N, C-alpha and C positions, 0 to 999 in steps of 0.2 A: 629683707626680700629674702635671705640664703636661703631660709626655711623653708620658703615658698618655690624652691627649685626644687626641693622632693617633694613639692606636696601639689596636686592642682587647685586652682581654684575655684570653692563649693558651687558657685556658679554654673560649673560647667555641664553641661546638658544631657551627658552618653558617660556610660562606663564602659571602657574596650577591656573584652574577655580576653579574645586569642584574636592572632592574626591571620589570613589566607593569603598565599601564595599566588595564587587565582583561581576561580572557579567560573563556570558557566551555563548557560543555559540554554534550554533546548532548541531555540534557533538558530545556535553556534555561535553568540555572541559571548566571548571570556570578559572576566571582570580581573583587574591588577589592581589588589587594596593593599595600602600600607597603613599600618597602624601598630605596630608593635614598636619594643623597643633596638630588637635586633632587627627589623627595616629600616629603619631610622639610623641604626648604627652604622648600616650599611652605605650611607650615603653620605653627602658632605657636607657642612655646616662650616659656614659664616657668619659669626654673629649670633645664633642661634643655639638654644640649649636645649638638651632632649631630656626630661623630667624622667623621676623614675614608673610614673603612672604612663608613661605610653603616648607623649605628647611633645609638639617643637612650642615652645614659645621663644623670645627676646634676650639673650644671654644679657647679662651683666655689664654694665659699662665698664671697659679697662682702659686706663689710660697711663702711658708708659711715663712714670716718672726719673727715667735718664738712660740714656743709652752708657755704658762705662768704657766702649772703646777696648775692653777685653774681650779674649776670645771665650771664656768661662767666669761665670762666678761660681763659687764652692758652695758657701753660704752667707749667711749677713746677718747682723744682728743690732739692735737701738739700744739705746741709752737713756729710751722711756723719756725723750725731751725733744723729738724732732729728730736726732742724727741718725744716720744708719754708716755700719761701715759693714762693707763685705770685702772678703777674702776672696779673691780670683787666681788664675792661672791664664797666658803662663810664662807671666813675666814675673812670679810672686810679689803682685803689688796689693796691700791693702789700701781700699779706697773709703774716704768718708764723704758721704753724701748729706747735704744740708735738704731742709724742705722742701725747696724747691728744686730740688733734681742737681744742686748743683754738687761736683765733684772736685777732689784732691786725693794725691797720694801722700798717704800718712807714716806707710814704710815701704819700703822696696826689699825685698829678702834677697840673701844669694839665693835661696832653693827656689827650683822652677813655680812651685804650685805652695800657693799660700791655701792650704785645707782646712784649718777647722780657726773658727777667734769666742771669745769669752772675754766677757767686761764683768768687772769687779764694784763694789759700792762707791770705792776711792777713785772708779773713775778709771784705772789702768786696764788698758788694754793690753790682752796676750793674745799672741799670733802662733796659730802650730802649722810647720812649714813641712812641706816634703819632696824628694826624697832627705836621708840622712838627715831624720826628723827630729829638729829644732820647735822651743816653745821660747817667743820672745816677748819681751813684756816693756809696754811705752805707760810708763807714766804717766797722769793723765788724758789719754787715748792720743798723744802725739808727742812729737821730740822724739828724740832718739832713743831706739832701742837698742835694749839690754840682753844679753843670751840669760835664760833664766833658769832655762830646763832641758838639759842635753842627752836623753836617755840610750843606752845601744842599741833601741830597736830604731829600724828606720821608716817608720810611716807613724806621723802624726794621726790618729783620725775625728777624735773628735775633742771640746773641753769643755768645763762646766765649774760653776763655782760651786765650793761645798757650801751648805750652812754655817759652818765653822769658819769660813774664813779660808779654806783651804784650795787647791784646785786639783778638781779631776782631769786626768787625763788618759785618753786610750791611745793606744798604738798596738804597732804591728812590723814586723814579724816576728818573733814570737806575740798573740793577742795576750795583753795585760792591761792592766789600769794602775796608774797610779794617782796616791797623792798626794799634792807639793804643797808644801808650805809658803812662805810669805819671802823664806831665803834662798831657795829654789832648789829645798832638799827634798827628794820625793821618796813617798816612803808606797810597798807593794804593795796593793788591798785586793787586788785580783790576779791570779797567776793560773791563767787557762791553758788548756792545753788545746787552743784554736789558732788559727792563723795570727788572727785581727780580732783585735776587737773593736768596732765602725763605729759603734750609736751607743750613746747615752742620756739617760736622763732623772730626776730625782722626781721620787711619788709623793702623796701630801704629806708622808710622814717624816719624809728627811731620808727613805734607804734610795739605796744607790741602783739605778737599772741598767744592763750593758747587751748591748747586742752582738754579736758574732762572726766571723766569717771561717766558716769549714763545716761548722753542723749545725747552722741556725740555732743557734740557742741563747735563752733570753736570763742572764743571771740576773739576782737580786742578793747584793752587800748592804745588809742592815747596818743601821747606828753601832751595833758592839762590832762590826768585822765581818761578822757570819755570812759566808757564802752560801747560796742554795740556784738549783735550775729551776723556774718558774715553768718554764716550754723548751720541747726540743721541737722544733719545728723539722719537718719532712726537707725541706729545703736547706740552702745552705749559705745563706746569707740574712739575716737579720737585721735589715738597712737602717730602721727609722723604728724609734718608739716616740708615741706622746701620752701625756696624761691628763687628764681633763682635771675642771673644779668639784668632779666628785670622785677623783682619784681612780676614778677608771683608765684601764691603759687600751691602750692602741700600739700596733704592731706591726710590720709590713714586713715582707721577708720573700727572697726571688732566689729564682737557682738560674742559671748561665750553662746552656746544652754543648758547652766544650768544657777539655778537662785542665787543670791545673788550677792557679792560687787567684780564685774569684774578684777578691776583692781589688786586687791591682788590675784582671783584666779589667774589671768595670773601670776604671780609672781613664787606664792606657785609651781602651772604645768609644769615652768620649768624648776623646781630642783626637785622636786617629795615631798617623804614623810620627814617630820620633826622628829627632833631627839627626839621629846619624842615617836616617831612612829622607833624603831627599827625593823632590820630584823625579830625578832623573834616576833614581835609583843606586846611587853613588855613596861612599863613605863621606860623609861631611868632617869628619874628625880631622881635627889640625894636628894633631900630635898632643898638643897641651891641651888638659883640661881644665876650662876655664869653672870657676865657683858656679855658677848657673846653670852650666854644663851638667856637673852634677853624674847623676845615672839616668843612663841613655834609654836604659829599659822604663824608664817610668816616666820623662818627658815627655810632655803631652802638647802636640800640635793637631789645629783644623783636620778635621775629616775629609779625606778628598771626596769621598761619597762613600752607598752604600751602606749595608746595616752590619751587626754583627751579628756573633749568635744570636738562636732565638731561645727563648728563658718560657719561665713560668712562675707565676709568683702570687703570696696570698697576704691578706691582711687579716690578722686575728684583732677581736676584742674582749678585754681580762674586768669583767666586774670586779667592785671593789672585794668580793671574797676571791679572787683570781680565777674564778672559773670563764674557760675561754670557751671562745666561739667564733668559727669561721665565719668571717662575712662578706671576704673575697677570695674569688681562683679564678687564673685566668692564664691561659697559654698562649706564649708566639709573645708575652711582655714581659720586661721587668718592675717593679715597682720602682721608681724612684727618690720619692721623695712625699712624705706627708704632714697635711697642716689642719688644724683644728678651725674650723669658724669660728664667730665673734660670740655665739651664744655656747657653743663645744655640743651641738647639738649633731653639726655635719661636719665631714672629713674631706678634706682635701689631696686627691691621689692624683698624681704625674707618674705617667709611664717611660721607659725610657725608651729613646728612639721611638717617639712619641708625640705631635705636638697637642694632645687634647689632656684637659683639666677636666677633670670628676668629682662627683661632689659623692658620698656614701654616706646614709645611715646607720646605726647600729644595727638595724634589722637587716642590712645587706641590702637595702634597696639602693639603685645607681642613677643617678643622672649623668652627663654629659654636659657638663657646665660651659665650657670654650675652649676654643684652638686659640693657637697662638703661628704665627712664623717661625719662630725659632725652633729648633730642634727636639732641646729638651727645657721642660722645666725641672729646673736643679735646687730646689726651696720655697717655705712658706714661710711667714713671718706675721706677727700679729703687732700692730704700734701706733697704740693712742687710738685705737678706733680703726684701723686701717689694716687691713689685712693684703698684706706684700710676696709676690712673688719673685724670684730673680729666675734669670736662664741662662743657657748656653749655647755658643755657636749662633748669634753672638754673643753676651754678656751685656743683659738689661736687665731693669728692675720693674715691674711694673705696681700700679697698683687694680683691688678688684672693686670696682664702686658700690655704691649701695643702690643704684637706681638703673634702669633696663639702657638699652641701648637705644637708639631711632630707629633702629633699619637693620634686617639681619636676611640671611638666603639660607634654602635649605635647598641642595640639589640631589634628589635619588637616585639610586643606583639606575644601571640601563636596563628596561623591560627588555627581555629579548622575547621575542613569539614567535621565535623559530622559522618562521616564515613569513612574507609580507603582510601584511594587516592593513584596514581601515580602522581610523580609530573616530572613537563617538564621543563623548561627555567625559569631561572631568567635575568630580563633583567631590564635597570634601568636609567634614563636619568638624566644629569648633566654635570658641567665642570670637566674638569682636565686639570689646568696649568699644566706647563712643570715643572716637578720634583716633580710633586704629584700624587699619586694615590688613586682609591677607590676599593676594591675588596669583595667580599663576603662568607660567609660559613652558612649553613644551619646543621639542626638537626630535626629528627622528634621521634614521640614517640604516646600513645595510652593514657595517662592520661592528665588530664587539664593542670598540671603545670609540668615543664622538671624534671624528677625526674632521678634516676641510672638508670633506665629501660629503658630511652630513646638512640637515637644513638648518638655515638659523635660527636661533629663539624667534618663537613666534610674540605675537602680540599678546598682551595681558588679557588673561583669562578671571573672570571673578565668581565661576561656578555657578550662574544663571543657568537655567534651564532651557533657555535660546541658544546658550552656547555652544559650539560643538572646537573640537580639535582640529585645529587648522595645519596642523605640521602631515607632510605627505604620506601615501599608503607606503609603509616599507619593515624591514625586518624590525627592528629595534624603534623603541620611544625611549626618551626620558624628559622627567618634568623638574619644572626649578619652580620653587614658592616663596616670596619676598614677606615678611612681616616687617608690618610698619606701626609707629605710634608717633604722635603727637605729642604725650602726654609720658614725658620717663617714670613716670609711676607708674604706669599701665601697662598691659602688653598682649595684643593678640596671642590664640591659643589655635593648633591643628592638631587635630586628635586620630585622624582618619582621613586619607584621599584613595579616591575610585576613580580609576579609569577604565572605562568602557572600550572594546575593540573585537574586530571583526575579521578574522584569519583567512583566506584565502582555503576553501578546503579540498583538503588533497583524499586521494583515495585512501584506504588501508594496503597495506603491506602484511602479505604471510609467508612464512618461512615455509620450508621444504615440507611436504607432511611426512611422518614418520609414523611407519607401522611396529607395532608390538608380534612380535612372532604369535604365531596360532595360540590362542590359549592364555595366556600372560598377560592380566589386566595388573593395573593400579587401582585399590579402592579407597576410595578420597576421604579423606574423616566425615564422619556424618555430622549433617546441617545440627545447628538448635533447633531443639523443639518446635519454639514460636519462629515461624518464618514465613507469617502475616504479612510483612511489610515489603514482601519479593515485589518487584515493579510499583512500589511506592515514589513516588516525587515528591519532592522537598524544595523548601527557597534555594536559590542558586548558593548563597550565603552556607547554608547544612550540608547541601549536597556531597561536597566532595568532603566532609567533614564524616560523613555516614562512610564513607566509602574507603577501606582501607590500601585499596589497590593505588599505585600508580596510575592514573588518568592515560588513556590510549596503550598502553601496556598489557602485557599475561605474566602469568605464572610459568615456571616449569609444568607441563602436562605429568610429565613421568614422576613424579615424588608422590612417594606413598609407600604404603603396603604390599609388595605386590605377592597377588595369587594364581591360580591356574585352573580355568573351566576349558574344557576341550573344545567348546563350541562359542568359544567368545576370542572377537577378535579386536583390539584396540588399536585408533587415531590418534594422533595430536599431535599440535605444529605451535608453532608461537605466531602471536601479531601485534604489531603496533599501530598507532596510528598520531601523524604528526599532528595532528591540532588535539590530541588529547580526548579526543571523542571515545563513548564509551561503544565498545563493539559487539552487535550480535552474531548469531552464523547459524547456515542452516546448511542439511550435510545433503546430499543426493548420490546415488550409486547407480551402475548399469555395467551389464555385462560389454566385453571387451568388442565383439561383434554387434553388439547394441547402437542404436541409435539415441533413443529417448531414454533421459535421466529421471529416476523415481526418489522418491524425497524419501527420506529418513526420519529428518529431526530438523523441525522449524524454529529458529529464533534463541536457540539455548547462546549462553551467556559464561558456557564454561567452553575452555579451548582445547577438549580432548571428547572422546567419543566411545562407546562399548558394541559392537555391532557384534549381535547375536545372528551366528551364519545356520545354526541347526536345519531352518526349514528354505535355505536358498538351494537350490539348483548347482549341480558341480559345475565347477568350469572358471576362468578367469576374468576379475572385474576391476575397476577403479572407484573411486571414491570422491566427488567433488565439494569443497570445502568454501563457502560464500563468505566474505565477512563483507558485514555492510556497517555504516554507521547512521543512520535515522533516526536513533534515539533523539542525539542531539545536532542534528542536520532537518529543517521540516525540507517538503520539497524537492524541488532539484536541485537545492545542494547538497542532497543527503549523497555518496557515493558507495562504489563497492567494489570487493575484490575476490576474483576464484582463483582459486588452485587448486590441478588435478594432483590426486597422490600416484604412488607407483603401483602396480600392476600386484594383486593380490591370489593368491589360489583358495577355493572354497573346494572344501571336496569332504563329504560325510558320507562317503560310499566306504566300506573297507576291503583291504584286496580282498583276491580272488587266491586260494588253492587249488593246483590240478595234478592231476597223475599220482595222487600218497598212493605210493607202492609199499609194501613190508615184504621182502626177498630174504629168504632161507640163507644161510653162507649154505658152504660145502664142509658137510659133518654135523650140520644141524644142531650145532651148540651158540644161535646167534643168526642174525638176519640184520639186512639191508633197508637203508631207509630213502628211500627218492623222492623228490615230488618237483613243481615248480610254481613258484607265486608269479599274479600280476596284478596291477594297479591300473586303471583308467585314468588316475590325475595325479597323482602322486608318486614319486621314489619311494621304494621300499628302504624302511629306517633299520628293521633289525628281525630276524627271526631264532626263533628260539623252540627246545620241544622237551618235553617231560616222559621219560619213560613210565608207565605204573603208576601215575599221581605223583612222584617225584621232585623233586628240584626242577624249576625250567632254568636249561642248558643252551647256550648261548651255541648258533649255526653260523658258518660263514658260508657265503654262496662258491659254487666249483671256481669261479674264476678268482676267489679269495676277496674280491671289491664289493661291497653296495652300494650302487653309485646310478643304479636304472630300475624301471617300473615293473622289470622282466628278471628273476632271475629263477635259475637251477640249482637243486639241493642234495647233495649225495650223504651219507652219514653210515658207517660199519658199526654195529653195535654187536660185539664178539662177547661169548662167556655168558652166555643169558640161560639161566636153568631152565628146565624144559616147564612144559604148561602154558597155559596163556598169558600174554602179553598185553598191552595196549603202550599204542604209542598217541600223545599230544602233539600237535604242530599249531604255535601262536605268531602271529605275523602283523608285524603293525607298520604302517605307513609312517609317511614323514610329519603328518597332521597327525598322527596317534590312532586312527583308526584301526580298528584289532579285528579278527579273525581269530577261531583256532578250530579246529579238526582233528580227527580220531580217525585210529586204525589199529585193528588188534587182529594177531597172527598166536597159532600155536605151536609151541615147539614140541617134539618129539622125545 
């Protein structure tokens, strides 16, 4: 069944290509569809698996083998004969677990954490402890333990029997790997520059593989003792290494988003505060350090609540030639442990601070396998055909069965319709083999998260044509699916769920209308050559995908290339619709003194308009923009909103120049220029003159402030040579209407 958790049944009648968050029909009916992995992952599964093919099925049966009573299980191993050993914290106990789940303490270490275990063929059990890391040996797996190996380093992270009978021990800090003989004499085989070596594995050729904390390096130590680096992960911790029967590798890495010694942080965060920080916040030390107190910054205690730093994690697949492919990448969670299923085709993945258990194949297809009440799944073990997992907070051991559960539920995320809505039908697609069933319940409320004010769960819905959702009309809706099977060898499947609803229609909203300065406008990007689908209608599931805009919202009307043309006036606005309806616009105008609106544009879908004022009479005007939603709402449901623009001036008449005179100066060596300017509509903007077709030069009015429709000018031009001369005067108003006049004078 494990393989089927990544592949849907061949009899499924539908292939899901993509998911829609919501679609709409022309009558205003909207549809909330859940059919993608991301849709399902945002809900809550209890006894339901989420397949890589975007479907829900019953989860595999999970049976608790034992509750150890310990806060944490760090790792477990098997003797291959049905007996398990578990290393626990925070009292340094090593437990023996029988086939029926009976437990006994085989070793009680002085150190608070038993962090690593190894079994040799002679039955000797090796226990690694931290802090003040030591390795103890229990001959025959029980009895009195001897201090077998005591390195200088403080932490024992992992142990592994060597093919030649030795024992590999990885330590920190600093990160090293020792090979220890039967006499407890350690020989250094890997001396890294890393803080810790936290994971060990042997490939099928007998090469040692080691993962580090610091730079997340994957080391290989071959049989000759040569050290090489197979991979340098961009993260910090290479926490888990697995080798399948074909000598392919899987490795999991993560990086906490906080500074410091990450491997030690990971241990402390899994358990929470140290005994030096009791719940009252006082120093609990008595002045004498007991052996079990050890190092206070490492001893773990149950976490009082809350989450640690966020993390990034990645999982890599290395083929037999050690070419690497990243098959998992996730932000916000750290990979806690990895395990292979019975045929090595799927990888089990657990994450820190997450009670979800995932299955992933070599192509990176991910399924949510199961969820647990415990905070963390800390390890996996294959034992005599069984797949076992151990957990922390509290420490338990479970067996993942080979059959489906009889029942499970999936609760979807809350649908926020935005405004009170009437609920229609719930339709679904999937498979219900004989003796299996799927039914649904709904509830509704006005708060973002369900609380006591929500309606109770409804009676069961089967998705029949005559069934309607009975939950009252409110802003939010949630559905829950229950999957059942009388036969644990088969499961129903649920691939697509669609809820129809009709929100109370709300009128569109238009922001204040903005007018660009006269002549300035935005050139929009050209339309594609083929615009033949304008106005085309599509099935409701296609319509939203054809529209790249967010429904009911508009783009910035003033984005694009700015250009100038004197007679153009651009107007723009933003609009939105609470129902997400598509909006169209009508544009009207009228003079300030007029009462009748005149049509400029009808049914445009752009939130801007360029008005050509060249043929309009001079005066003050306003525009009216009407937004309406009749494309998505039939008849009386359609609503509209109007907004009036600020006043703007149309001025197509250039200013006038009156009384232009050229009077000779005393002595006849120059002349004085005087004139007046006037504009009926706009203020004078600037005035220039040119002598004998020379460069244009600016002139200030007599009061030196250009700020009105009438201005007087006077300028003396001395030192002019005898003969005929011409003075040109050019006047601009505020909207760049222009006039040029000329006068000539002859000096003796």
